[in-house]
One Martini backbone bead per residue (centre of mass of N, CA, C, O) as a GRO file, in nm:
protein
  356
    1MET     BB    1   2.971  -1.243  -7.966
    2ALA     BB    2   3.242  -1.099  -8.066
    3SER     BB    3   3.394  -0.954  -8.300
    4LEU     BB    4   3.707  -1.067  -8.466
    5GLY     BB    5   3.854  -0.791  -8.559
    6LEU     BB    6   3.996  -0.839  -8.286
    7ARG     BB    7   4.298  -0.909  -8.105
    8ASP     BB    8   4.543  -0.982  -7.938
    9ARG     BB    9   4.733  -0.668  -7.913
   10ASP     BB   10   4.555  -0.492  -8.010
   11ALA     BB   11   4.469  -0.138  -8.072
   12ILE     BB   12   4.301   0.116  -7.879
   13ILE     BB   13   4.149   0.437  -7.952
   14THR     BB   14   4.040   0.719  -7.798
   15ASN     BB   15   3.918   1.053  -7.772
   16LYS     BB   16   4.160   1.099  -7.536
   17GLY     BB   17   4.414   0.902  -7.629
   18LEU     BB   18   4.376   0.633  -7.526
   19ILE     BB   19   4.561   0.327  -7.479
   20PHE     BB   20   4.463   0.000  -7.570
   21ARG     BB   21   4.476  -0.348  -7.494
   22VAL     BB   22   4.390  -0.628  -7.619
   23PHE     BB   23   4.258  -0.899  -7.407
   24GLY     BB   24   4.250  -1.148  -7.579
   25ASN     BB   25   3.942  -1.343  -7.720
   26SER     BB   26   3.725  -1.280  -7.491
   27HIS     BB   27   3.401  -1.123  -7.538
   28PRO     BB   28   3.168  -0.923  -7.540
   29SER     BB   29   2.944  -0.815  -7.787
   30ASP     BB   30   3.013  -0.473  -7.724
   31ALA     BB   31   3.323  -0.546  -7.638
   32TYR     BB   32   3.657  -0.495  -7.502
   33ILE     BB   33   3.893  -0.645  -7.331
   34CYS     BB   34   4.146  -0.466  -7.133
   35ASP     BB   35   4.434  -0.268  -7.134
   36VAL     BB   36   4.592   0.003  -7.007
   37GLU     BB   37   4.888   0.173  -7.137
   38TYR     BB   38   4.824   0.478  -7.246
   39ALA     BB   39   4.876   0.842  -7.197
   40PRO     BB   40   4.840   1.156  -7.230
   41SER     BB   41   4.962   1.442  -7.077
   42GLU     BB   42   4.685   1.593  -7.050
   43ILE     BB   43   4.581   1.336  -6.834
   44PHE     BB   44   4.887   1.225  -6.769
   45GLY     BB   45   5.130   1.154  -6.514
   46SER     BB   46   5.495   1.057  -6.457
   47LYS     BB   47   5.783   0.970  -6.251
   48ASN     BB   48   5.853   0.751  -6.425
   49PRO     BB   49   6.127   0.718  -6.637
   50LYS     BB   50   5.988   0.476  -6.818
   51ALA     BB   51   5.710   0.628  -6.919
   52PHE     BB   52   5.818   0.790  -7.142
   53ARG     BB   53   5.662   0.931  -7.447
   54SER     BB   54   5.728   1.021  -7.803
   55ARG     BB   55   5.522   1.198  -8.064
   56GLY     BB   56   5.668   1.433  -8.148
   57GLN     BB   57   5.485   1.670  -7.964
   58SER     BB   58   5.381   1.424  -7.822
   59VAL     BB   59   5.293   1.299  -7.495
   60PHE     BB   60   5.351   0.999  -7.316
   61TYR     BB   61   5.231   0.745  -7.072
   62LYS     BB   62   5.302   0.470  -6.893
   63PHE     BB   63   5.159   0.202  -6.737
   64TYR     BB   64   5.216   0.065  -6.401
   65GLU     BB   65   5.074  -0.189  -6.287
   66ASP     BB   66   4.794  -0.012  -6.117
   67GLU     BB   67   4.765   0.270  -6.256
   68GLY     BB   68   4.545   0.224  -6.473
   69ILE     BB   69   4.301   0.136  -6.303
   70LYS     BB   70   4.302   0.383  -6.114
   71PHE     BB   71   4.260   0.600  -6.331
   72ILE     BB   72   3.990   0.485  -6.452
   73GLU     BB   73   3.827   0.494  -6.188
   74LYS     BB   74   3.860   0.810  -6.139
   75HIS     BB   75   3.815   0.931  -6.463
   76TYR     BB   76   3.710   0.660  -6.654
   77PRO     BB   77   3.448   0.453  -6.582
   78HIS     BB   78   3.347   0.389  -6.887
   79TYR     BB   79   3.613   0.177  -6.897
   80PHE     BB   80   3.395  -0.022  -6.809
   81VAL     BB   81   3.278  -0.361  -6.811
   82PHE     BB   82   3.042  -0.609  -6.810
   83HIS     BB   83   3.102  -0.926  -6.668
   84GLU     BB   84   2.887  -1.188  -6.667
   85MET     BB   85   3.054  -1.430  -6.561
   86LEU     BB   86   3.158  -1.248  -6.297
   87GLN     BB   87   2.981  -1.016  -6.205
   88ALA     BB   88   3.180  -0.774  -6.321
   89LYS     BB   89   3.405  -0.522  -6.356
   90VAL     BB   90   3.609  -0.433  -6.644
   91VAL     BB   91   3.839  -0.347  -6.845
   92GLY     BB   92   3.707  -0.153  -7.123
   93VAL     BB   93   3.566  -0.121  -7.470
   94ASN     BB   94   3.329   0.009  -7.641
   95HIS     BB   95   3.261   0.024  -7.962
   96SER     BB   96   3.152   0.331  -7.945
   97ASN     BB   97   3.465   0.423  -7.831
   98ILE     BB   98   3.608   0.371  -8.100
   99VAL     BB   99   3.830   0.550  -8.306
  100LYS     BB  100   4.086   0.351  -8.321
  101VAL     BB  101   4.317   0.121  -8.479
  102ARG     BB  102   4.597  -0.109  -8.415
  103LYS     BB  103   4.796  -0.335  -8.611
  104PRO     BB  104   5.080  -0.522  -8.595
  105ASP     BB  105   5.093  -0.642  -8.889
  106LYS     BB  106   5.055  -0.371  -9.040
  107LYS     BB  107   5.293  -0.212  -8.911
  108LEU     BB  108   5.522  -0.394  -9.008
  109ALA     BB  109   5.468  -0.363  -9.314
  110GLU     BB  110   5.517  -0.057  -9.312
  111LEU     BB  111   5.818  -0.065  -9.203
  112LEU     BB  112   5.919  -0.259  -9.453
  113ARG     BB  113   5.853  -0.061  -9.701
  114LYS     BB  114   6.046   0.122  -9.576
  115LYS     BB  115   6.303   0.313  -9.535
  116PRO     BB  116   6.507   0.360  -9.293
  117GLN     BB  117   6.519   0.650  -9.058
  118ASP     BB  118   6.648   0.471  -8.824
  119GLU     BB  119   6.822   0.261  -8.617
  120LEU     BB  120   6.577   0.089  -8.515
  121VAL     BB  121   6.444   0.014  -8.790
  122ALA     BB  122   6.704  -0.112  -8.894
  123ALA     BB  123   6.723  -0.328  -8.673
  124LEU     BB  124   6.446  -0.456  -8.744
  125HIS     BB  125   6.526  -0.557  -9.023
  126LYS     BB  126   6.767  -0.734  -8.937
  127ALA     BB  127   6.642  -0.915  -8.725
  128LEU     BB  128   6.425  -1.036  -8.902
  129GLU     BB  129   6.604  -1.145  -9.128
  130PHE     BB  130   6.762  -1.331  -8.941
  131THR     BB  131   6.528  -1.498  -8.845
  132LEU     BB  132   6.416  -1.599  -9.118
  133GLN     BB  133   6.677  -1.748  -9.216
  134TYR     BB  134   6.643  -1.973  -8.958
  135SER     BB  135   6.312  -2.045  -8.975
  136ASN     BB  136   6.123  -2.017  -9.247
  137LEU     BB  137   5.974  -1.764  -9.225
  138SER     BB  138   5.747  -1.488  -9.251
  139THR     BB  139   5.643  -1.160  -9.229
  140GLU     BB  140   5.335  -1.257  -9.188
  141ASP     BB  141   5.415  -1.386  -8.886
  142PHE     BB  142   5.433  -1.085  -8.796
  143GLY     BB  143   5.474  -0.818  -8.547
  144VAL     BB  144   5.413  -0.517  -8.360
  145PHE     BB  145   5.475  -0.359  -8.044
  146GLY     BB  146   5.442  -0.089  -7.866
  147SER     BB  147   5.621   0.175  -7.963
  148LEU     BB  148   5.619   0.092  -8.262
  149LEU     BB  149   5.313   0.093  -8.308
  150HIS     BB  150   5.298   0.422  -8.203
  151ASP     BB  151   5.556   0.609  -8.269
  152PHE     BB  152   5.725   0.634  -7.955
  153TYR     BB  153   6.011   0.579  -8.009
  154HIS     BB  154   6.358   0.535  -7.942
  155PRO     BB  155   6.622   0.492  -8.142
  156ARG     BB  156   6.849   0.440  -7.888
  157PHE     BB  157   6.645   0.278  -7.649
  158SER     BB  158   6.455   0.092  -7.773
  159ASP     BB  159   6.283  -0.186  -7.841
  160LEU     BB  160   6.209  -0.518  -7.979
  161ASP     BB  161   5.861  -0.585  -8.060
  162PHE     BB  162   5.732  -0.894  -8.125
  163ILE     BB  163   5.516  -1.095  -8.317
  164VAL     BB  164   5.384  -1.428  -8.316
  165TYR     BB  165   5.181  -1.625  -8.530
  166GLY     BB  166   5.113  -1.916  -8.402
  167ARG     BB  167   5.196  -2.235  -8.310
  168GLU     BB  168   5.383  -2.331  -8.551
  169LYS     BB  169   5.553  -2.074  -8.562
  170LEU     BB  170   5.661  -2.092  -8.271
  171VAL     BB  171   5.807  -2.355  -8.303
  172LYS     BB  172   6.004  -2.260  -8.534
  173LEU     BB  173   6.124  -2.027  -8.373
  174ARG     BB  174   6.236  -2.185  -8.122
  175GLU     BB  175   6.424  -2.365  -8.273
  176ALA     BB  176   6.601  -2.143  -8.392
  177LEU     BB  177   6.679  -1.996  -8.126
  178GLN     BB  178   6.824  -2.248  -7.996
  179GLU     BB  179   7.048  -2.247  -8.204
  180LEU     BB  180   7.149  -1.948  -8.183
  181TYR     BB  181   7.224  -1.959  -7.876
  182HIS     BB  182   7.463  -2.185  -7.951
  183ASP     BB  183   7.596  -1.957  -8.129
  184ASN     BB  184   7.865  -1.748  -8.105
  185ARG     BB  185   7.793  -1.582  -8.393
  186SER     BB  186   7.528  -1.479  -8.302
  187LEU     BB  187   7.291  -1.203  -8.290
  188LEU     BB  188   7.140  -1.402  -8.084
  189LYS     BB  189   7.038  -1.401  -7.739
  190ASN     BB  190   6.973  -1.494  -7.434
  191GLU     BB  191   6.858  -1.291  -7.188
  192PHE     BB  192   6.850  -1.552  -6.958
  193GLU     BB  193   7.155  -1.654  -6.919
  194SER     BB  194   7.108  -1.461  -6.679
  195ASP     BB  195   7.033  -1.235  -6.397
  196LYS     BB  196   7.042  -0.941  -6.513
  197PRO     BB  197   6.741  -0.847  -6.567
  198ILE     BB  198   6.688  -0.863  -6.219
  199ARG     BB  199   6.910  -0.713  -6.111
  200GLY     BB  200   6.823  -0.511  -5.832
  201LYS     BB  201   6.539  -0.594  -5.804
  202HIS     BB  202   6.232  -0.600  -5.673
  203TRP     BB  203   6.089  -0.877  -5.508
  204ARG     BB  204   5.750  -1.010  -5.493
  205PHE     BB  205   5.740  -1.301  -5.500
  206GLN     BB  206   5.681  -1.563  -5.261
  207ASN     BB  207   5.668  -1.857  -5.456
  208LEU     BB  208   5.895  -1.718  -5.650
  209ASN     BB  209   6.201  -1.701  -5.721
  210ALA     BB  210   6.456  -1.560  -5.898
  211LYS     BB  211   6.582  -1.818  -5.998
  212GLU     BB  212   6.324  -1.959  -6.104
  213PHE     BB  213   6.251  -1.740  -6.299
  214VAL     BB  214   6.499  -1.755  -6.491
  215TRP     BB  215   6.471  -2.048  -6.569
  216HIS     BB  216   6.194  -2.019  -6.708
  217GLN     BB  217   6.273  -1.789  -6.912
  218GLN     BB  218   6.503  -1.923  -7.067
  219ARG     BB  219   6.316  -2.171  -7.194
  220LYS     BB  220   6.124  -1.992  -7.375
  221LEU     BB  221   6.315  -1.804  -7.586
  222ILE     BB  222   6.148  -1.510  -7.643
  223TYR     BB  223   6.409  -1.382  -7.498
  224ALA     BB  224   6.624  -1.133  -7.632
  225LEU     BB  225   6.948  -1.035  -7.789
  226PHE     BB  226   7.048  -0.784  -8.018
  227LYS     BB  227   7.322  -0.746  -8.233
  228ASP     BB  228   7.402  -0.421  -8.345
  229GLU     BB  229   7.656  -0.335  -8.553
  230THR     BB  230   7.591  -0.042  -8.638
  231SER     BB  231   7.521   0.090  -8.344
  232GLY     BB  232   7.630  -0.110  -8.092
  233ARG     BB  233   7.383  -0.246  -7.991
  234ILE     BB  234   7.195  -0.411  -7.728
  235ILE     BB  235   6.877  -0.542  -7.805
  236LYS     BB  236   6.591  -0.586  -7.680
  237THR     BB  237   6.409  -0.895  -7.757
  238GLU     BB  238   6.066  -0.985  -7.855
  239PHE     BB  239   5.843  -1.285  -7.878
  240GLU     BB  240   5.505  -1.267  -7.907
  241PRO     BB  241   5.240  -1.475  -7.860
  242VAL     BB  242   4.976  -1.524  -8.107
  243LYS     BB  243   4.702  -1.601  -8.249
  244ASP     BB  244   4.561  -1.724  -8.499
  245TRP     BB  245   4.261  -1.699  -8.653
  246LYS     BB  246   4.207  -2.021  -8.653
  247GLU     BB  247   4.259  -2.049  -8.325
  248ILE     BB  248   4.012  -1.880  -8.246
  249HIS     BB  249   3.815  -1.898  -7.932
  250SER     BB  250   3.541  -1.816  -7.772
  251GLU     BB  251   3.446  -1.825  -7.406
  252TYR     BB  252   3.217  -1.640  -7.409
  253ASP     BB  253   2.925  -1.657  -7.171
  254SER     BB  254   2.648  -1.489  -7.065
  255LYS     BB  255   2.526  -1.759  -6.895
  256ALA     BB  256   2.769  -1.792  -6.748
  257ARG     BB  257   2.961  -1.874  -6.445
  258ILE     BB  258   3.208  -1.746  -6.207
  259LEU     BB  259   3.301  -1.920  -5.914
  260GLN     BB  260   3.426  -1.868  -5.603
  261LYS     BB  261   3.630  -2.113  -5.388
  262GLY     BB  262   3.926  -2.041  -5.324
  263TRP     BB  263   4.221  -2.112  -5.189
  264VAL     BB  264   4.505  -2.285  -5.345
  265LYS     BB  265   4.720  -2.588  -5.317
  266LEU     BB  266   4.918  -2.765  -5.572
  267VAL     BB  267   5.000  -3.062  -5.732
  268ALA     BB  268   5.068  -3.112  -6.087
  269ARG     BB  269   4.992  -3.230  -6.415
  270ILE     BB  270   5.073  -3.177  -6.743
  271ILE     BB  271   4.846  -3.252  -7.034
  272ASP     BB  272   4.822  -2.943  -7.164
  273ASP     BB  273   5.012  -2.683  -7.377
  274SER     BB  274   4.876  -2.535  -7.631
  275ASP     BB  275   4.795  -2.254  -7.461
  276ALA     BB  276   5.054  -2.141  -7.295
  277PRO     BB  277   5.158  -1.892  -7.494
  278PHE     BB  278   4.907  -1.734  -7.410
  279ILE     BB  279   4.635  -1.487  -7.376
  280PRO     BB  280   4.546  -1.692  -7.195
  281SER     BB  281   4.698  -1.935  -7.006
  282VAL     BB  282   4.648  -2.292  -7.074
  283TYR     BB  283   4.634  -2.579  -6.851
  284GLY     BB  284   4.627  -2.905  -6.847
  285ILE     BB  285   4.525  -3.113  -6.562
  286GLU     BB  286   4.660  -3.338  -6.290
  287PRO     BB  287   4.594  -3.389  -5.985
  288LEU     BB  288   4.804  -3.507  -5.702
  289HIS     BB  289   4.845  -3.272  -5.463
  290ILE     BB  290   4.674  -3.148  -5.185
  291LEU     BB  291   4.776  -2.878  -4.970
  292ASP     BB  292   4.527  -2.658  -5.022
  293GLY     BB  293   4.181  -2.736  -4.988
  294THR     BB  294   3.920  -2.861  -5.133
  295LYS     BB  295   3.774  -3.122  -5.278
  296GLU     BB  296   3.735  -2.968  -5.557
  297THR     BB  297   4.038  -2.964  -5.635
  298GLU     BB  298   4.050  -3.248  -5.765
  299GLU     BB  299   3.865  -3.138  -6.024
  300ALA     BB  300   4.071  -2.994  -6.167
  301VAL     BB  301   4.156  -2.916  -6.528
  302ARG     BB  302   4.279  -2.617  -6.498
  303ILE     BB  303   4.495  -2.349  -6.591
  304VAL     BB  304   4.442  -1.984  -6.565
  305SER     BB  305   4.645  -1.726  -6.711
  306PHE     BB  306   4.692  -1.348  -6.692
  307MET     BB  307   5.008  -1.383  -6.659
  308GLU     BB  308   5.314  -1.331  -6.806
  309GLU     BB  309   5.498  -1.489  -6.611
  310PHE     BB  310   5.310  -1.773  -6.684
  311ARG     BB  311   5.399  -1.803  -6.964
  312MET     BB  312   5.530  -2.092  -7.062
  313GLN     BB  313   5.603  -2.242  -6.770
  314ALA     BB  314   5.499  -2.522  -6.890
  315PHE     BB  315   5.506  -2.868  -6.986
  316LYS     BB  316   5.433  -3.158  -7.096
  317ASP     BB  317   5.462  -3.378  -6.804
  318GLU     BB  318   5.494  -3.184  -6.598
  319LYS     BB  319   5.557  -3.072  -6.271
  320VAL     BB  320   5.352  -2.863  -6.055
  321TYR     BB  321   5.320  -2.561  -5.872
  322VAL     BB  322   5.007  -2.426  -5.741
  323GLU     BB  323   4.875  -2.082  -5.664
  324GLY     BB  324   4.522  -1.997  -5.611
  325ASN     BB  325   4.213  -1.964  -5.761
  326LEU     BB  326   3.922  -2.129  -5.728
  327GLU     BB  327   3.697  -2.226  -5.997
  328GLU     BB  328   3.362  -2.221  -6.122
  329VAL     BB  329   3.228  -2.327  -6.434
  330ALA     BB  330   2.891  -2.237  -6.507
  331SER     BB  331   2.663  -2.401  -6.742
  332GLN     BB  332   2.446  -2.552  -6.963
  333LYS     BB  333   2.684  -2.780  -7.021
  334GLY     BB  334   2.807  -2.730  -6.735
  335SER     BB  335   3.094  -2.810  -6.520
  336PHE     BB  336   3.405  -2.663  -6.391
  337TYR     BB  337   3.747  -2.655  -6.276
  338GLN     BB  338   3.972  -2.386  -6.183
  339ILE     BB  339   4.287  -2.209  -6.187
  340ALA     BB  340   4.356  -1.877  -6.106
  341LEU     BB  341   4.575  -1.626  -6.259
  342THR     BB  342   4.569  -1.291  -6.130
  343TYR     BB  343   4.438  -0.989  -6.061
  344CYS     BB  344   4.485  -0.954  -5.706
  345PRO     BB  345   4.536  -0.924  -5.372
  346ARG     BB  346   4.732  -1.209  -5.406
  347TYR     BB  347   4.940  -1.179  -5.637
  348CYS     BB  348   5.230  -1.260  -5.488
  349GLU     BB  349   5.128  -1.562  -5.414
  350GLN     BB  350   5.132  -1.664  -5.675
  351ALA     BB  351   5.180  -1.978  -5.863
  352LEU     BB  352   5.412  -2.130  -6.121
  353LYS     BB  353   5.600  -2.432  -6.109
  354VAL     BB  354   5.850  -2.641  -6.139
  355VAL     BB  355   5.877  -2.983  -6.012
  356PRO     BB  356   6.017  -3.291  -5.916
   0.00000   0.00000   0.00000
């Protein structure tokens, strides 16, 4: 089992300046499973206007959709690690290739210690102070990710990307946000109060329509808009849930195997949502109606989602429609079945949504 010196959303930088995000908390003993997020302009360029990032005289580009994995496959295949449970290679960084790490909680503490030098950091101070005032949380319960973590944000255009650590802290934060969203005087509003965030965008999911997506996003409460009265900006603000250290348990077992059993469709009841806010999002389920799948589908005990779209998608006792890959997890302790939602050839067919 890997040392838990790093956790989900911590950042790894390699000798070529590639920036990886640690993905989840279950890793091989000598590596971290990751997403590749950014690359310096010396080795990667993008025509996507949203991809440009600048840090002093250095320029970086963000990877979108499958750009990152294709880039790694073609140019840096040593940033794949062997996943023994899957018996396949996945994007990751061996411990020996880690040059530097950046931790969201440490970066936020650094930003708060200094007098703000620009309007985005000033807005960060105000947004967090406002949130703490109504939630009774402390600055130690939060971190920052994205461009703020790496110092290549744009003071007038970048978003505020916070992390909130721990289940109990997330509960308190969501309770506070729910009250604030219903207060007309509040500086924080629900980003998904309307369909504006997705209006005009190409819709890819085949079994989750845009209206359903907005409804699910709205009730998650972690996507907000902050009204910064000083700059006059309405700043997109996110509160990303990450587990506290005491909640982390690695499920990586080098002797276990994850076996693919085929595509399934079913209706199930959520019986446990305690790990739904995190990546991977795990939902304990009771299958109710098998719409397409083998007899084994009836034995599925959980949904495991590696897709941010399906984080906190359903709550305990709700009934859901789920479509994805059925897997058997076999180990020396026994075996169980789960439905996996992940990056795969049928990505846009996957679904997890509440149904009547």
